[in-house]
C-alpha positions as CSV (number, residue, x, y, z in Angstrom):
1,M,65.3,99.0,92.6
2,E,61.8,98.7,91.2
3,M,58.9,98.1,93.6
4,S,56.9,94.9,93.1
5,K,53.1,94.9,92.7
6,G,52.7,93.5,96.2
7,T,54.8,96.4,97.7
8,K,52.7,99.0,95.8
9,A,49.5,97.3,97.1
10,T,50.7,97.4,100.7
11,I,51.7,101.1,100.4
12,W,48.2,101.9,99.0
13,M,46.4,99.9,101.7
14,G,48.5,101.5,104.4
15,G,47.8,105.0,103.0
16,I,44.1,104.3,102.8
17,C,44.0,103.1,106.4
18,A,46.0,106.1,107.6
19,I,43.9,108.7,105.6
20,H,40.7,107.1,106.8
21,M,41.8,107.2,110.4
22,I,42.8,110.9,110.1
23,G,39.4,111.6,108.5
24,M,37.6,109.9,111.4
25,L,39.6,112.0,113.9
26,V,38.9,115.2,112.0
27,F,35.2,114.2,112.0
28,R,35.2,113.6,115.8
29,A,37.1,116.8,116.5
30,F,35.4,119.3,114.3
31,I,32.1,118.0,112.9
32,Y,30.6,115.6,115.5
33,A,29.7,118.3,118.1
34,D,28.0,120.6,115.5
35,M,25.6,118.0,114.2
36,F,22.0,118.0,115.5
37,K,20.9,115.6,118.2
38,A,17.5,115.8,119.7
39,P,17.6,116.2,123.5
40,E,15.4,113.1,124.2
41,D,17.3,110.8,121.8
42,P,20.1,108.6,123.2
43,Y,22.1,109.0,120.0
44,G,22.0,111.2,116.9
45,I,23.1,111.0,113.2
46,S,26.6,111.9,114.2
47,D,26.9,108.8,116.3
48,I,25.6,106.7,113.4
49,I,28.1,108.3,111.0
50,E,30.9,107.6,113.5
51,F,29.8,104.0,113.9
52,L,29.8,103.5,110.1
53,L,33.3,105.2,109.8
54,G,34.5,102.8,112.5
55,C,33.1,99.8,110.7
56,A,34.8,101.0,107.5
57,F,38.1,101.4,109.4
58,L,37.9,97.8,110.7
59,F,37.1,96.6,107.1
60,F,40.2,98.4,105.8
61,L,42.3,96.9,108.6
62,A,40.9,93.4,107.8
63,A,41.6,93.9,104.1
64,S,45.1,94.9,104.9
65,G,45.6,91.8,107.1
66,L,44.3,89.6,104.3
67,L,46.5,91.2,101.8
68,S,49.5,90.7,104.1
69,I,48.7,87.1,104.6
70,A,48.4,86.5,100.8
71,L,51.7,88.3,100.2
72,L,53.4,86.3,102.9
73,F,52.4,83.1,101.2
74,K,52.8,84.1,97.5
75,G,54.9,87.2,97.3
76,N,58.5,87.7,96.6
77,A,61.0,88.8,99.3
78,Q,60.3,92.5,98.9
79,S,56.5,91.9,99.1
80,K,57.0,89.8,102.2
81,K,58.9,92.6,104.0
82,S,56.3,95.1,103.0
83,A,53.5,92.8,104.2
84,I,55.1,92.6,107.6
85,F,55.5,96.4,107.8
86,L,51.8,96.7,106.8
87,V,50.7,94.4,109.6
88,L,52.8,96.4,112.1
89,F,51.5,99.7,110.8
90,C,47.9,98.6,111.0
91,M,48.5,97.4,114.6
92,V,49.9,100.8,115.5
93,L,46.9,102.5,113.9
94,F,44.5,100.2,115.8
95,V,46.1,100.6,119.2
96,S,46.6,104.4,118.8
97,Y,43.0,105.0,117.7
98,T,41.4,105.0,121.2
99,P,43.7,107.6,122.8
100,L,43.6,109.8,119.7
101,H,39.8,109.5,119.6
102,R,39.6,110.7,123.2
103,L,41.9,113.6,122.4
104,A,39.8,114.5,119.4
105,A,36.7,114.4,121.5
106,G,38.3,116.8,124.0
107,W,39.1,119.2,121.2
108,S,35.4,119.3,120.1
109,S,34.1,120.5,123.4
């Protein structure tokens, strides 16, 4: 069975979201603590990078949600199934981010 364009798009968006989340966790675990922060500053460049990475993650999740909505309305049966799986996958990523972020922060210290 050949995959439809909608299914391929959902696989790509799911992969982008997962890889970006893994990259954020790797940054928090291994790079964040080694970046310079002046003692009198409330936050450093690593905090700004982490904030921007979080904003990009939310953007990717929102784009995945919009893609899923579009596929649910206009896609074929295969695309509709993959859209539902993409929504569920993004929900799992979103919910699991906070505990994994705390775990990654613990590894850095």
